[in-house]
ZAFIPA-615339 format. One record per atom (N, C-alpha, C): atom name; residue in three letters; residue number from 1; x, y, z. Coordinates in steps of 0.001 Angstrom, whole numbers, plus 500000, padded with zeros to 6 digits. Example, Ala and Ser with C-alpha at 12.3 -4.5 7.8 and 13.67 -1.06 7.14 Angstrom:
BEGIN
ATOM  at  aa  i  u  v  w
ATOM  N  ALA  1  513190  494310  507800
ATOM  CA  ALA  1  512300  495500  507800
ATOM  C  ALA  1  513200  496700  507800
ATOM  N  SER  2  512850  497750  507080
ATOM  CA  SER  2  513670  498940  507140
ATOM  C  SER  2  512900  500030  507870
# end
This chain:
BEGIN
ATOM  at  aa  i  u  v  w
ATOM  N  MET  1  169633  350872  302262
ATOM  CA  MET  1  169699  352150  302916
ATOM  C  MET  1  170272  352338  304390
ATOM  N  ARG  2  170907  353207  304712
ATOM  CA  ARG  2  171031  353123  306120
ATOM  C  ARG  2  170889  353802  307210
ATOM  N  THR  3  170392  353524  308126
ATOM  CA  THR  3  169610  353977  309440
ATOM  C  THR  3  170240  354575  310575
ATOM  N  TRP  4  170269  355736  310984
ATOM  CA  TRP  4  171410  356455  311708
ATOM  C  TRP  4  170819  355710  313328
ATOM  N  ARG  5  171407  355852  313726
ATOM  CA  ARG  5  171079  356058  315685
ATOM  C  ARG  5  171715  357032  316373
ATOM  N  ARG  6  170808  357196  317164
ATOM  CA  ARG  6  171461  358268  318401
ATOM  C  ARG  6  172343  357837  318929
ATOM  N  ARG  7  173494  359059  318649
ATOM  CA  ARG  7  174856  358835  319525
ATOM  C  ARG  7  174452  358580  321203
ATOM  N  PRO  8  175069  357767  322056
ATOM  CA  PRO  8  174453  358044  323180
ATOM  C  PRO  8  175569  359441  323771
ATOM  N  ARG  9  175115  360005  324707
ATOM  CA  ARG  9  175818  361240  325454
ATOM  C  ARG  9  176916  360726  326242
ATOM  N  LEU  10  177750  361270  326104
ATOM  CA  LEU  10  178955  360890  326817
ATOM  C  LEU  10  178916  360344  328393
ATOM  N  SER  11  177494  360906  329450
ATOM  CA  SER  11  176866  360531  330380
ATOM  C  SER  11  176452  359086  330727
ATOM  N  GLU  12  175721  358852  329558
ATOM  CA  GLU  12  175628  357831  329444
ATOM  C  GLU  12  176303  356304  328817
ATOM  N  ALA  13  177154  357074  327949
ATOM  CA  ALA  13  178565  355837  327397
ATOM  C  ALA  13  179296  355872  328434
ATOM  N  THR  14  179669  356845  329618
ATOM  CA  THR  14  180717  356191  329989
ATOM  C  THR  14  180564  355717  331515
ATOM  N  VAL  15  181387  354905  332166
ATOM  CA  VAL  15  181376  354373  333841
ATOM  C  VAL  15  182182  355331  334728
ATOM  N  ALA  16  181215  356204  335681
ATOM  CA  ALA  16  181704  356468  336694
ATOM  C  ALA  16  183334  355977  337290
ATOM  N  GLN  17  183981  356888  337168
ATOM  CA  GLN  17  185829  356500  337843
ATOM  C  GLN  17  185690  356284  339039
ATOM  N  PHE  18  184772  357006  339136
ATOM  CA  PHE  18  185120  356867  341094
ATOM  C  PHE  18  184040  356296  342171
ATOM  N  LEU  19  183955  356098  343067
ATOM  CA  LEU  19  183395  355245  344027
ATOM  C  LEU  19  183264  355922  344930
ATOM  N  PHE  20  182238  356006  345365
ATOM  CA  PHE  20  182240  357020  347113
ATOM  C  PHE  20  181673  355743  347784
ATOM  N  ILE  21  182377  355448  348653
ATOM  CA  ILE  21  181783  354567  349939
ATOM  C  ILE  21  181072  355173  350914
ATOM  N  VAL  22  180140  354996  350999
ATOM  CA  VAL  22  179607  355673  353050
ATOM  C  VAL  22  179882  354807  353772
ATOM  N  SER  23  179981  355321  355404
ATOM  CA  SER  23  179770  354432  355990
ATOM  C  SER  23  178388  354430  356501
ATOM  N  ARG  24  177661  352710  356842
ATOM  CA  ARG  24  176258  352546  357673
ATOM  C  ARG  24  176280  353272  358683
ATOM  N  ALA  25  177413  353681  359496
ATOM  CA  ALA  25  177155  354829  360925
ATOM  C  ALA  25  176962  356461  360326
ATOM  N  ALA  26  177060  356658  358786
ATOM  CA  ALA  26  176649  358218  358272
ATOM  C  ALA  26  175951  358189  357019
ATOM  N  PRO  27  175020  357571  356817
ATOM  CA  PRO  27  174001  357399  355289
ATOM  C  PRO  27  173329  358569  355351
ATOM  N  ALA  28  173728  359455  355733
ATOM  CA  ALA  28  172889  361150  355415
ATOM  C  ALA  28  174039  362018  354278
ATOM  N  GLN  29  175012  361410  355002
ATOM  CA  GLN  29  176249  361716  353743
ATOM  C  GLN  29  176138  360751  352550
ATOM  N  ALA  30  175854  360436  352447
ATOM  CA  ALA  30  175505  359392  351083
ATOM  C  ALA  30  174835  360402  349424
ATOM  N  GLY  31  173516  360954  350781
ATOM  CA  GLY  31  172120  362049  349524
ATOM  C  GLY  31  173827  362999  349251
ATOM  N  TYR  32  173872  363869  350315
ATOM  CA  TYR  32  175123  364500  349507
ATOM  C  TYR  32  175900  364565  348587
ATOM  N  LEU  33  177061  363307  349157
ATOM  CA  LEU  33  177833  363101  347853
ATOM  C  LEU  33  176860  362693  346790
ATOM  N  GLN  34  175928  362374  346374
ATOM  CA  GLN  34  175101  361669  345359
ATOM  C  GLN  34  174626  362742  344496
ATOM  N  HIS  35  174449  364137  345519
ATOM  CA  HIS  35  174136  365571  344399
ATOM  C  HIS  35  174647  365585  344376
ATOM  N  ALA  36  176093  366257  345072
ATOM  CA  ALA  36  177605  366715  344685
ATOM  C  ALA  36  178788  366556  343572
ATOM  N  PHE  37  178227  364812  343518
ATOM  CA  PHE  37  179254  363945  342109
ATOM  C  PHE  37  178494  363857  341565
ATOM  N  ALA  38  176906  363965  341347
ATOM  CA  ALA  38  175928  363087  340160
ATOM  C  ALA  38  176661  362952  338932
ATOM  N  GLU  39  177631  363247  338416
ATOM  CA  GLU  39  177750  363456  337116
ATOM  C  GLU  39  179305  362295  336959
ATOM  N  THR  40  179692  363154  338185
ATOM  CA  THR  40  181185  362075  338188
ATOM  C  THR  40  181629  360825  338832
ATOM  N  ALA  41  180962  360549  339423
ATOM  CA  ALA  41  180694  359367  340868
ATOM  C  ALA  41  179513  358559  340740
ATOM  N  ASP  42  180244  357655  341341
ATOM  CA  ASP  42  178829  356834  342376
ATOM  C  ASP  42  179242  356923  343620
ATOM  N  VAL  43  177959  356530  344317
ATOM  CA  VAL  43  177829  356607  345442
ATOM  C  VAL  43  176775  355484  346275
ATOM  N  ILE  44  177312  354718  347039
ATOM  CA  ILE  44  176660  353448  347616
ATOM  C  ILE  44  176944  353182  349572
ATOM  N  VAL  45  176558  353225  349673
ATOM  CA  VAL  45  176677  352656  351271
ATOM  C  VAL  45  177250  351416  351517
ATOM  N  ASP  46  178070  351304  352247
ATOM  CA  ASP  46  178870  350058  353169
ATOM  C  ASP  46  178044  349011  353453
ATOM  N  ARG  47  178216  348235  352422
ATOM  CA  ARG  47  177277  346696  352631
ATOM  C  ARG  47  178402  345713  353164
ATOM  N  ARG  48  179097  345561  353843
ATOM  CA  ARG  48  179838  344722  354626
ATOM  C  ARG  48  179648  344706  356121
ATOM  N  VAL  49  179472  343446  356024
ATOM  CA  VAL  49  179457  342938  357711
ATOM  C  VAL  49  180253  342288  358287
ATOM  N  ALA  50  180972  341399  357707
ATOM  CA  ALA  50  181758  340337  357951
ATOM  C  ALA  50  182493  340329  357118
ATOM  N  GLN  51  184213  339510  357215
ATOM  CA  GLN  51  184837  338330  356432
ATOM  C  GLN  51  184032  337697  355773
ATOM  N  ARG  52  184373  337346  354353
ATOM  CA  ARG  52  183365  336329  353907
ATOM  C  ARG  52  184333  334916  353904
ATOM  N  ARG  53  184285  333875  353833
ATOM  CA  ARG  53  184819  332536  353753
ATOM  C  ARG  53  185496  332168  355081
ATOM  N  GLN  54  184741  332300  356657
ATOM  CA  GLN  54  185322  332263  357499
ATOM  C  GLN  54  185846  330882  357807
ATOM  N  ARG  55  185558  329885  357064
ATOM  CA  ARG  55  185288  328840  357545
ATOM  C  ARG  55  186094  328158  356154
ATOM  N  ARG  56  187370  327780  356852
ATOM  CA  ARG  56  188357  327939  355759
ATOM  C  ARG  56  188955  326082  355173
ATOM  N  ALA  57  188409  325548  356747
ATOM  CA  ALA  57  188454  323571  356473
ATOM  C  ALA  57  187543  322913  355492
ATOM  N  LEU  58  186372  324099  355419
ATOM  CA  LEU  58  185410  323322  354498
ATOM  C  LEU  58  185969  323847  352938
ATOM  N  MET  59  186122  324657  352344
ATOM  CA  MET  59  186631  324690  351025
ATOM  C  MET  59  187775  323863  350403
ATOM  N  ALA  60  187038  323286  349559
ATOM  CA  ALA  60  188435  322634  349044
ATOM  C  ALA  60  189430  322939  347913
ATOM  N  VAL  61  189155  324331  347220
ATOM  CA  VAL  61  190576  324642  346879
ATOM  C  VAL  61  189905  326418  346523
ATOM  N  ASP  62  190893  327377  346763
ATOM  CA  ASP  62  190588  328916  346527
ATOM  C  ASP  62  190807  328960  345234
ATOM  N  ARG  63  189464  328895  344464
ATOM  CA  ARG  63  190196  329676  343107
ATOM  C  ARG  63  190421  331316  342633
ATOM  N  ARG  64  189775  332016  343006
ATOM  CA  ARG  64  190224  333406  343288
ATOM  C  ARG  64  191542  333842  343299
ATOM  N  GLN  65  191869  334658  342668
ATOM  CA  GLN  65  193959  334606  342465
ATOM  C  GLN  65  193936  335826  343286
ATOM  N  ARG  66  193487  336625  343708
ATOM  CA  ARG  66  193432  337837  344856
ATOM  C  ARG  66  192426  338027  345320
ATOM  N  ASP  67  192049  338921  346578
ATOM  CA  ASP  67  191224  339666  346971
ATOM  C  ASP  67  190991  340580  346240
ATOM  N  ARG  68  189247  340430  346065
ATOM  CA  ARG  68  188223  341630  345167
ATOM  C  ARG  68  188768  343268  345755
ATOM  N  ARG  69  189009  342840  347039
ATOM  CA  ARG  69  188925  344712  347219
ATOM  C  ARG  69  190736  344598  347259
ATOM  N  MET  70  190829  345933  346549
ATOM  CA  MET  70  192272  346168  346158
ATOM  C  MET  70  192912  347480  347255
ATOM  N  ARG  71  192270  347791  348456
ATOM  CA  ARG  71  192437  348081  349562
ATOM  C  ARG  71  191398  348121  350339
ATOM  N  ASP  72  192155  348419  352020
ATOM  CA  ASP  72  190885  348571  352904
ATOM  C  ASP  72  190869  349732  353033
ATOM  N  VAL  73  189438  350021  352908
ATOM  CA  VAL  73  188807  351469  353496
ATOM  C  VAL  73  188465  351845  354636
ATOM  N  THR  74  188494  350523  355529
ATOM  CA  THR  74  187888  350689  357347
ATOM  C  THR  74  188342  351860  357299
ATOM  N  PRO  75  189440  352277  357762
ATOM  CA  PRO  75  190186  353359  358691
ATOM  C  PRO  75  189406  354592  357976
ATOM  N  GLU  76  189427  354473  356966
ATOM  CA  GLU  76  188810  356264  356087
ATOM  C  GLU  76  187304  356183  356737
ATOM  N  LEU  77  186793  355108  356518
ATOM  CA  LEU  77  184858  355207  356757
ATOM  C  LEU  77  185076  354936  358278
ATOM  N  ARG  78  185704  354924  359192
ATOM  CA  ARG  78  185620  355211  360507
ATOM  C  ARG  78  186007  357014  360999
ATOM  N  GLN  79  186885  357163  359891
ATOM  CA  GLN  79  187622  358384  360423
ATOM  C  GLN  79  186406  359671  359858
ATOM  N  PHE  80  186262  359701  358375
ATOM  CA  PHE  80  186057  360494  357963
ATOM  C  PHE  80  184344  360302  357360
ATOM  N  GLY  81  183621  358903  357645
ATOM  CA  GLY  81  182182  358145  357778
ATOM  C  GLY  81  182453  357985  355869
ATOM  N  TRP  82  183119  358377  354565
ATOM  CA  TRP  82  183305  357646  353698
ATOM  C  TRP  82  184526  357575  352860
ATOM  N  ALA  83  184981  357190  351777
ATOM  CA  ALA  83  186082  356750  351269
ATOM  C  ALA  83  185570  356816  349855
ATOM  N  VAL  84  187437  357382  349351
ATOM  CA  VAL  84  186720  356906  347734
ATOM  C  VAL  84  187824  356399  346922
ATOM  N  VAL  85  187090  355535  346492
ATOM  CA  VAL  85  187859  354416  345634
ATOM  C  VAL  85  187717  354541  343768
ATOM  N  ARG  86  189201  354369  343241
ATOM  CA  ARG  86  188855  354504  341508
ATOM  C  ARG  86  188369  352851  340792
ATOM  N  ARG  87  188031  353454  340069
ATOM  CA  ARG  87  187043  351703  339626
ATOM  C  ARG  87  187773  350477  338254
# end
Protein backbone atom coordinates (compact mmCIF):
# COMPACT_ATOMS: atom_id res chain seq x y z
CA MET A 1 0.00 0.00 0.00
CA ARG A 2 1.30 3.41 -0.91
CA THR A 3 1.25 6.23 1.64
CA TRP A 4 0.97 9.82 0.52
CA ARG A 5 2.92 12.59 2.12
CA ARG A 6 1.90 16.19 2.14
CA ARG A 7 3.92 18.16 -0.40
CA PRO A 8 5.71 21.13 1.13
CA ARG A 9 4.42 24.55 0.18
CA LEU A 10 6.64 26.61 -2.07
CA SER A 11 7.70 28.87 0.81
CA GLU A 12 8.76 25.83 2.88
CA ALA A 13 10.68 24.13 0.10
CA THR A 14 12.77 27.04 -1.15
CA VAL A 15 15.56 29.02 0.41
CA ALA A 16 15.35 32.77 0.18
CA GLN A 17 17.28 34.04 -2.81
CA PHE A 18 18.22 37.32 -1.17
CA LEU A 19 19.81 38.20 2.13
CA PHE A 20 19.47 41.65 3.67
CA ILE A 21 22.34 42.59 5.95
CA VAL A 22 21.48 45.42 8.33
CA SER A 23 24.10 47.61 9.96
CA ARG A 24 24.56 47.27 13.71
CA ALA A 25 24.20 51.06 13.84
CA ALA A 26 20.62 50.84 12.43
CA PRO A 27 18.98 47.75 13.96
CA ALA A 28 15.47 49.26 13.69
CA GLN A 29 15.62 48.76 9.94
CA ALA A 30 15.90 44.99 10.45
CA GLY A 31 12.33 44.77 11.74
CA TYR A 32 10.98 46.79 8.84
CA LEU A 33 12.86 44.72 6.25
CA GLN A 34 11.71 41.47 7.88
CA HIS A 35 8.13 42.64 7.65
CA ALA A 36 8.41 44.00 4.11
CA PHE A 37 10.29 41.03 2.63
CA ALA A 38 9.09 38.17 4.85
CA GLU A 39 8.24 35.88 1.93
CA THR A 40 11.19 36.53 -0.35
CA ALA A 41 14.29 37.32 1.70
CA ASP A 42 16.10 36.67 4.97
CA VAL A 43 17.25 39.55 7.17
CA ILE A 44 20.21 39.50 9.56
CA VAL A 45 22.07 42.13 11.56
CA ASP A 46 25.75 42.48 10.62
CA ARG A 47 27.81 40.30 12.97
CA ARG A 48 31.25 41.22 11.73
CA VAL A 49 33.58 42.72 14.30
CA ALA A 50 36.97 42.52 12.58
CA GLN A 51 38.71 40.58 9.85
CA ARG A 52 39.46 37.04 10.92
CA ARG A 53 42.85 35.37 10.84
CA GLN A 54 44.94 38.41 11.57
CA ARG A 55 48.00 36.45 12.73
CA ARG A 56 49.25 34.83 9.53
CA ALA A 57 52.60 33.73 11.01
CA LEU A 58 50.98 31.08 13.21
CA MET A 59 49.00 29.41 10.41
CA ALA A 60 50.59 26.52 8.56
CA VAL A 61 48.47 26.40 5.42
CA ASP A 62 45.37 28.33 4.39
CA ARG A 63 43.06 25.64 3.06
CA ARG A 64 40.38 28.01 1.80
CA GLN A 65 40.27 28.44 -1.96
CA ARG A 66 38.87 31.94 -1.74
CA ASP A 67 37.30 34.33 0.72
CA ARG A 68 33.71 33.41 1.56
CA ARG A 69 32.59 37.00 1.20
CA MET A 70 31.87 37.46 -2.48
CA ARG A 71 31.84 41.25 -2.29
CA ASP A 72 32.43 43.87 0.34
CA VAL A 73 29.15 45.36 1.57
CA THR A 74 30.75 47.74 4.06
CA PRO A 75 30.24 50.90 1.94
CA GLU A 76 26.53 50.12 1.51
CA LEU A 77 26.11 49.46 5.23
CA ARG A 78 27.71 52.81 6.03
CA GLN A 79 25.73 54.77 3.46
CA PHE A 80 22.27 53.17 3.61
CA GLY A 81 22.29 51.16 6.85
CA TRP A 82 21.64 47.92 4.92
CA ALA A 83 22.84 45.91 1.95
CA VAL A 84 21.29 43.11 -0.10
CA VAL A 85 23.18 40.13 -1.53
CA ARG A 86 22.18 37.11 -3.59
CA ARG A 87 22.57 33.69 -2.02
